[in-house]
N, C-alpha and C positions, 0 to 999 in steps of 0.2 A: 369288582376289585379295581385298585387304583392302578395308575401306572406306576408309579415310583413309591416305595418305604422309603424314610428318612429314618434310620435307625441311630441313636442317643444314648450311649452307653454313661452311665449316672452314677457319681458316688460323691458327696459330701457337698454340691455341687455349690448349695447356697444361693442366693440371689442372683448369681449371674445365669441360673438356667432361663430365667426368665425373660432374658435377653436373646438368649437362644433362642428360645420357643418363639416371641415376637418375631425374629427374620424367619423363623418357619411361614408363621401366621400371614406375615407382609409379601408373601413370594405373589409373582405373577402367577405363575402358572401352577393351578389348583387339583390337580386330581393326582394328591398325594395322601399317604397317611404316612402318619411318625408316631413311631413309639420309640418311649423311655423307660430303658428298663436301670432303675435304681437296685446298685449294691446296698444289701443292708449296714447300718438302717438308715430309714426312708422316712418316722412317721413326720420328723421335724424337716423335713424338705419339700413335704407335700403342699407346703402353701405356695409352692413357688409355682407348682405345677398345674393346682387342683385351677385357676378363672383359665387356663386354655381345653380344659378337658371338658366345657359345654358343646367346644366345637366335635363331634363324632370323627372327624378326622384323624384326632388326638388321643391316644392309647397308654396309660401307664401303668405301670407293674413295678413289684419289688420280687428281688430274684429270693429263693430259698434260703440261700446262702451266699457267701464273700464267693464269687465267682473270678474276681480281679479285672483288671480293666480288660486286659486279651482275653477271659475266658466270657465277659461280658459283652464283647463283642462278638465273636462268636456264636454266642446261645440268639443274640439280634440276628444276625445273616442266614442261621438256621433255622428262622421263624417265618423269614420273608416268601413271600407268595403272588406279588408282582415280578411284573417282564424285568422294571429296573429298579435300582437300591444307592443307597449311599450313608457314607456312616459320618455324622455330624457331632462331635465332642461336645461335652457340656455345657462347657465355656467360651465356644467359636460361635460366629455370628456368618453369618451368609447375605449377600445383594440382595435385593427383592427379584434380580433377574437373573440368577443364578439356575436355580433349576428350566426354567423357558429357555435360556440360552444352550445349557449341556443337552437338554431331552432332545433340542433341535437337532443338534449335529447327531443325535444317534439314532433320529429318525432318518435322516440325510442318508447315513449310511450304514446299513447295518451290518456290515465288517467289523466294525469296532466293536470293541470288548468296553470300551472306558473315552469318557470325554472329560475331562478336568480343565479347570482357569490355573491361573497365578494366584498367588495368599500374601495379603498385608497383612503384618506381624503387626501387633499393639500392645500395650499395656505395662504396667511392671516398670522396673526403668531400662528396658530393651530400647533401644530406639527405631520408632516404627521404618521398616523395610519392606520392600516385593522379592520373596520366595519364587525363583522362577525354575522350572524345573522343562528342559527345552528338549521336545522331543521329536523330531522331521516326521510330518506327518504320511508321508508318503513312502517312508522309509521300510525297507523290510522287515519283517521281526529282528533278525540279527540284528539290521545297524537300529532299530530301534532299543534294544535290549543295550548294548554296547553305547548309546548315547546316554541311556539311565546309568551305566557305570562309570563312563566318564567323568557324570557329573555325581561321584561319593555315592552312589545308590542312595539318594534321600528320598523323602518318602510323599514330596508333595502331590503326586498324581493319585494318590489313592481317598484323599478326599472328595475323588470327580465322583461322576454319575458314572454306574459300569453294570451290564446286564447280568442279570441275574442267575443266567443258566451256568456262571461259573461255579453257582454252590452245590449243583447236581454232582459234581465232582469233588470241590473241595471246600476244605473249612480253614474259618482265620487260623492261622498257627498260633500255637499255649504252649509256652516251653517247661514252664515249672518255676522260671526265674522272673517274673512280673512282666512275662510279654517283652524281654529284652528285642529293640528293632524288630517289634512285629510287623510293624505297618511297614517295613524296608521292604520285609520278606514277602507281604502280601501285596508290593507296586510291584514288585518283580512275578511274582503269578500270575496276574491280573497283565503283563507285558507276554509273557510267554503263552497266554490263553491268548490273546490277539491284537489286535493293533490300537494305539491309542490314538488322541487327538486333542494337543494343546489348545485352548482358548485364551489369545494373550491378552486376556484383561484381571486384574488382581478384582476377584469376585468373592474369594473365602476369603474370610477375615480369621488369624488366629491369633487370638491371645498370650502372651507371654506373664508368667505370676509376678509377683513382687520381687522378688529375688532376680527379675530378669533372667532367666533362666526357663527350658520349656519344661513339657513334664515327663518327656523321654528323659531330659539330664537328670533328671530329679529320683526316677526310676534307677535310672544307673547308680547315682549315689549312695541310694540304699542298701547296695548289694555288696557283703565282703568281696576282698577281691578273687578269692577262689571260688564263689558264686560268678562272679560277674566275667571272669574269665573261661568258666565253663559255659557259660550262658552264649558270648563271645561264641565260643568254639561249636553251639549244638549249630547257631545261628548262619555261620560260615556252612556247614557242611548241608545246611539245608539249602542255601541260596547256590552254592555249587551245583546239588540235584538238581535245581533246575534249570540251569545252565546246559548240562545235558540232556535234557529233554527238548534241547532245537535242535532238531536231526538234521535241518535241513545245514545246518553249521558242515562247512568243510573241515578240514583236519586243521588249514591256518586257520579258519573263522574259530573253531571253537577253539583251539590255545591261548588265538588273540583272548575272547572272550572269558576265558579263566584267569589269564593276568589282568584283563581291569578290573575283572570280581576281586582276586586276593591283593590289587592294591587298592580296592574302595576300602574291602573290609581292612585293609591294614590302619587304613585314613580312622574307620572305627572305633577299632580297638584303640589307637591312640585317643581319643576324643572321649571314649567311656574311660580311661583307667589316666586320669590326672594325676603327674609327677606328684601332687600337693600333697594325694594322698594314700604313697606307698612309703611303709617306712624303705630308710634306705636299705635293707638285709633283701629285700623282698625285688629291688629295682633288676639288681641282672636276671634274675628270670624273667622281667617283662623286657629285657635286652636278647634273654635269647627268641621271645614269642615274635619280637618283630625284626631277628635276624631273619626265621623261619619266612617270615612274609616276605622279606626283601626275597629269599631264595625262589621260594615259587612263583613269584612275577618273573623273574629272571630264567626262572627254568620254560616258562610259560612259552615267556618269549625266544626263547633255544631251537624250542621243539616250531613254535610258529615258522622257525626258516627265514625266507625272506623279509628283507625289512619292509613294513607296510607303514605308510602317512601315521598310522594308528600308532604304533612303536612310541614315538617320541611322546603321543598323548599321556600313553600309558606309563611311559616311565614317568612324565612329567608328576602324575597324581602321586603314585609311588614317593617322588623323590619331596610332596609336598609334605604326606606323612611323615616321614623320615626328621622334616624342619621343626614339622609341629614339636614330636619332639624333644627336639633340641632346645625349642623356645619352651617348654614345660621344664626343663633341664637347669635352663638360664643359662644359656651356652651360645650368648649371639654371635658368634663368631661362624658355630658351625651353624646355625639356622639361618645365617646369613647366605652362608656357600649354599646349603643344599638348595632354600628357595630362589637362588638366584638361578643356580644351575637347572631350577626348575623351569622358569622363564626361558630358559634358552632351549628346552625342551620344547617349550610351549606357549608362546608369546602369549596368548589369548585364557591363558592359566589367573581366572582373578584370584583366585586366593594364592597363590606364589606371592603374585605381584604385590595382596595387599600385607601378605608376610612381611616380604620385603622392604617396605615402605617401611612397616611396624618398626623393623630393628632398626635399619638407617636409620630413621628420627629417636628412636633413643640413645644413637651411636652420636646424636647431634648433627648427621650428615642430613643437613635440610634440602638442597638443593636434590639428590639422589633419590631423597624421602620422596618430593614433593612430585619429581616426573614418574616414582613407580605407583604413589597413590591417583596421579591423574590420568595415569594410562588405567589404572582401574576403573574411575572414572567414565573412560571413554567404552570400559567393554558392559563393566554394570554398575551404571549412576546411582540405582536403588540401594547397592551394598549396604548392610548392617554396619556400622563401627564406621563407617568412608566420612563422612561430613565431620565427625569427632577428630578425627585421625587428619584431616587437613586443618581443623582450627588450631588443634594440638600444634601441628607443625607450623601453623602462621603466629600462634603465639610465640613459641621459643626463636624463631626468626628474628620478629618483634623486641623480644628480648634481649636479644645477642646484639641488634645493632645499638639498644639503646643504655647498652654497658657499655658500647665504642662512643656513642655519638659525643662531641663537646659539648658544654652546656650553654646553653643562650647566654648571651652576655645581657639582657635583662628581659624579664619577664614577659611575656608577649600580650598583648591587650587584648581583654578576657572577647571570647567570639559569642556570638548569638549561641543557646543549646540549640543541638539540633538532634533530631528526631534519630533514635535507636535506629542504625541500619538491619531490616529484615534478610535474614540469609535465609536463600533458599537451599531446603535442605532436599538432597537429592540420596535417598538410599536403597540398597538392595542386602538381603540377607541380615 
């Protein structure tokens, strides 16, 4: 039996899956089995997989019917027999040291349920960036889950290598809505199950599609509004249910955890339900959902009682979610107010600083926009979109300075051509 099973759920992957499988074959760690599960039709996809099947470590099958991405992941996990496993999506890549690095961490600490790395985003029109989920490895279960929630419960760690013992009692979530945020639920399940350890190296490479969006965003966009709200409500119920399994949390900790969860869930709802796809008549209903989310956060913070250092950070996440909605509605003044208040509550909230910089830049307040953007640079230098924002601020400042500059008395003498400057591009998320 191999030590690690690599599960690859695939559907109409085309030639991209050949690069994915090549990255598996090139692993320095060799004790693995790689199982590709195709949702049908697969006949026209096999030409890209067949060259790898000569290696007995690679196995491929076609599902008897369409399972959807979430059902496909669940089926692959259900067949795992090895002590460790991971999920590799059909168009992503892993560094040759990926398995070797993570298996070594799990071997060194048998209490870990999961080891994961940072994630490099590439492809399409997206700016390459490093996506980081910084979960302190020495923290308690309560503190690890809190760190996950304060980072908006994003699903970076689920791509790591995990212990298959979790599969004896838990299955990957399937929701009937295309697997809405199922990977985020699974990440929380792994953290509730046991401690996780981050390797701060970008060894997992996530591909963006041609439009510069993630496949998760595409799935959300395919849902009707009512289905999207229903999917989010089910997601919220399951996330809060897992948090309540943390029995060691006292009354204050439990309410802080639930407040942080409600703030992260509010952010996810607003990310999923873009205002440009909502008829004006439906926006009032969306505002009701947002108000209920705000009230849920406030209620849990009130129940927690004594002010905790975490209270301001949770409030900052909530405020930033509302700022995002104001941006969707083109209310720049409200977006600036909310994002500014979010940064007052938590000066390290890079998302709020980035939003504030964008709104200020749009208002031609270039000095303030630059200050906020440079604060983001100091916190998350690889943030996606940051270099473009800095460039746009620079271009706007140059244009305005040019508008007011006096024309030269005579044309300057031509200068020798100089090579174009090479910008050092710092990116994250």
